[in-house]
N, C-alpha and C positions, 0 to 999 in steps of 0.2 A: 520283616522277622525276620527276626533270628535264630538262631538251632535254641534256644533251647524255650525259646515265644512256643516254637511248633509243637513244642511235647509238653504243656501247661491243662492237668485236668483243675483248678478248684482255683479260685481267687476272691481274694478279701483285704484290698489295700498294700502292704507294704506282706504278707503274706499267699505264699501262692502253690502250691502242691502240685507235682515233674515229674512225669519219669528222672528215673535217676540217669545220670550218666555217670560216661569213665571218666569226667571231670570231678567229681565226688568220693572220689573211693577215698583220697586222700586225708580228705577233712571226716572221713566215714570215722576214719581207725581211733586218727585223734577224737572226736569225741567220743565211741565207745570203749577205749583205751581210758579210763576213769575210772573210781573203784564209786565213788558216786554215782554215775549212772550204770555202767552193771548191775549195781545191787538192782535192781529194779527191772531188771531183762531177766527170760531165759533162761537156760544153758542153751543154749541153741543158737545163744551167740557166744562165739565162745572169751574168754576175759584171760590171759590179754590178746587184742581181734588185733591178727596182724591183716598186712595190702593181703596175701596170701584167698584169705578168707571174704574179707570182703570181694576181688575178684568171684572166692566161686557161688559168692553170694550175687554178688552181680544179674551170674544166668542163671543163677537161678529168679534171675526175676527176672529179669532177660523174658527165657523160655514158658511165664504164666504167662494161658490167654484164657477171658483175660487174664492182663494184669492191670493188680492190686496191692503190689507194695510200690512208695512214691516216695517222695522227696519233699524232705521239706526247706523252702525256703520262704528267709525273707532277708530284705534289703534286697536280693536279687544275689545274698549267699544259704549256702549250702547248711542248713543247720540241725538239721538230722530226717532219722523217715515216720514213712504211718502209710497204716497196711487194715486191708478187707480182707482176710480170708473163710471167703466162705464153707458153709454144712457141705455135709456129706450123706445123704439117703437121708431118715428122716429130721436132721436138719440142718436138708440143705436151703431151709429159708432163711434160714438164721446164717450172722456171721461173726468173729470177732476182732474183736480192731486191734489193734497193738500199734506203740511207739512212740520212740523215745526224742528229746530234744539233746546235745549239748550243751555241755555243765555256764557253760557263761550267755546262755539264752537261756536263761533262767527267770522267771518270774517278770514278763514280759509285756505276758500274753500271746504269743508263743501260739505255744500246746496245745490253750483252748481255739484258738480263730483257725490252727487246721484242724481239732480235734472235729468241732465245728462241719468244716470246708468237708472232714470228704465221712463225719455220720450223710452230710446233704443227698454229699455223689453218689454215696451206696445207695438208698433209697429209692434213688431215684435215676442211675443206671446199674445195678443190680437188683436180676430176682427176690429180691428179704425182707421180711416182715421185722426182725430184729436184730440188731447189730451190740452185743454183752464181753464185755471182760472182766476177767481176772486179775483183783490188785494185789502187790500181795498190802500187807498189812500198814506194815510202819510207812508207803508210801503217800502222804497224807494231800503229800501236793497234786499226783496225780487222779485220785481220788474226787476234789478239788473241782479240779477240768477238767471230769466225768458231773456233777452234781449243775457245773454252771452252763455245759452244757444241754444240761434236760433229762441226762443219765439219772436214773432211780437203785440203792440200793439196795436188789435180789435176795443176798444176805452172804453167813458169815458160811466159807466150811474149815472146818475145824482144825486146822494143824495141818494142809494137802499140802504146801510147796518145801520143796527141803535142796531148801539152797548154801551150796556154803555150811554144812558142815552142820548146818541150826533146821528147827522145824515152825514156821511159820503160819498163819493162819491166812487162806485168802476171803478180799474181800469182792463177790457179786452184782456187777454192776452192768441194764439193758437200758434197751431205748427200741419201746419199736413208733414200726411207723404211723404217724397220724392220716390215714383217707380221709 
């Protein structure tokens, strides 16, 4: 068993979700330092995204218990990140999904497979009933990914996002665990 195989949490064909490795950080920086990627991310993922940011991000991931941030691997290569962030207090049975994938890997079905994998993993391994996310109004590709994975549009939070000195609507999607 290779080092990478020891860290796999879910796989479907060429798409694998696994623990984030130090070897991923250089590619993470390259993919995150793309305006077409960063425009769709929250400001918690800084732009520019430096190697120091990547190291700090990995430290945060390594400190999680349970770990809920993972690398997306496609045909053996790191291509992006995906996560489920469990809620707290009255939201403890929900988790927010987040993801990004490097532009060279867009429109290949990779993100759809990764969202499907982490959704199934989350419902099986985390004590949650609902997975949700908010998508920026202009990110039509991500909205299609969620719809393909069975997420339903729940509503629009008007002008709730302030990114790059502009207000945008947030489109809320969710998927409920089928029992």
